[in-house]
Residue, then its C-alpha position, 0 to 999 in steps of 0.5 A: m500499499q502506498a504511503g497516505v493511501y488507506n482503505s476506507t469503508m463507508l456505510s450509507a443508508v437511504v430512506l424513501a419517505k413521504n409524510v412520516e414526520l411522526s416516525i422519521a426521527e426514530v428511523v434515522g436514530n435506528l440507523a445511527f450505526c451508519d456513517e450517513v443517512v440520506v432521506v429522499d423526501d417525496n415532496s411531503t406536505d408535513n414536516t418530514a424533511l425538517v424532522a429528518a434533518k434535525a435527527g441528523a440525516v442528509v435530506l434530498t427532496h425528489s418526486l418519486e411519483g408514487d414509485f417506492s420500489 
């Protein structure tokens, strides 16, 4: 291995979400073992994105057009 080069493994979780402000903080908290939690918010009309961000997630807003597969 070259000097200054190291193996780094990162675990990310991606959560698809829509209008789940009452449970998203718990979901993000349960993924605390991950290095990164990304919540893809499907244009929620509640505070899902805000609550997820406050819980420590990276939040992206993207219309999934009802396709959560």
